[in-house]
C-alpha positions in Angstrom: -25.3 -3.2 -27.7 -24.0 -2.5 -24.2 -24.4 -5.4 -21.8 -24.9 -4.7 -18.1 -22.4 -7.4 -17.1 -19.7 -5.7 -19.1 -20.4 -2.4 -17.5 -20.3 -3.9 -14.0 -17.1 -5.8 -14.8 -15.3 -2.7 -16.1 -16.6 -0.6 -13.2 -15.2 -3.1 -10.7 -11.8 -3.2 -12.6 -11.8 0.7 -12.6 -12.6 0.8 -8.8 -9.8 -1.7 -8.1 -7.3 0.4 -10.1 -8.3 3.6 -8.2 -8.0 1.9 -4.8 -4.7 0.3 -5.8 -3.4 3.7 -6.8 -4.6 5.3 -3.5 -3.1 2.6 -1.3 0.3 2.7 -3.1 0.4 6.5 -3.1 -0.2 6.4 0.7 2.6 3.9 1.1 5.0 6.0 -1.0 4.4 9.3 0.9 4.4 7.6 4.3 7.8 6.0 3.5 9.2 9.3 2.2 8.0 11.1 5.3 9.7 8.5 7.5 13.1 8.9 5.7 13.0 5.8 3.5 13.1 5.4 -0.2 9.4 5.6 -1.2 9.9 3.9 -4.6 11.5 0.8 -3.1 9.0 0.4 -0.3 6.1 0.9 -2.8 7.5 -1.6 -5.2 8.0 -4.2 -2.4 4.4 -3.5 -1.1 3.0 -4.0 -4.7 4.9 -7.3 -5.3 4.1 -8.7 -1.9 0.4 -8.3 -2.6 -0.9 -4.8 -2.2 -3.0 -5.4 0.9 -0.5 -7.8 2.6 2.4 -5.6 1.6 0.7 -2.5 3.0 -0.1 -4.3 6.3 3.5 -5.4 6.5 4.7 -1.9 5.9 2.4 -0.5 8.6 3.6 -3.1 11.1 7.3 -2.7 10.4 7.7 1.0 9.5 10.1 3.1 11.5 8.8 5.6 14.0 8.4 9.3 13.0 11.1 11.5 14.4 9.7 14.4 16.3 10.1 17.7 14.4 11.2 20.7 16.4 8.8 23.5 16.5 10.4 26.9 15.8 9.8 29.4 18.5 10.3 33.1 17.8 11.6 35.1 20.7 
């Protein structure tokens, strides 16, 4: 028989896994966009504690370089 506590527990674990994946995906693509190795930055953010590692990345990440806008003449 299905117990409500088991369903709630598995739902919380599933929600955590989804949020973890979203946060680490953001860190990866943000690092790649800023010219750094996304895999290394994501790994460091994960092992530093996902929330703490992400906050450290946001505080210390390099600035975006302005992209030139092509103008047709």
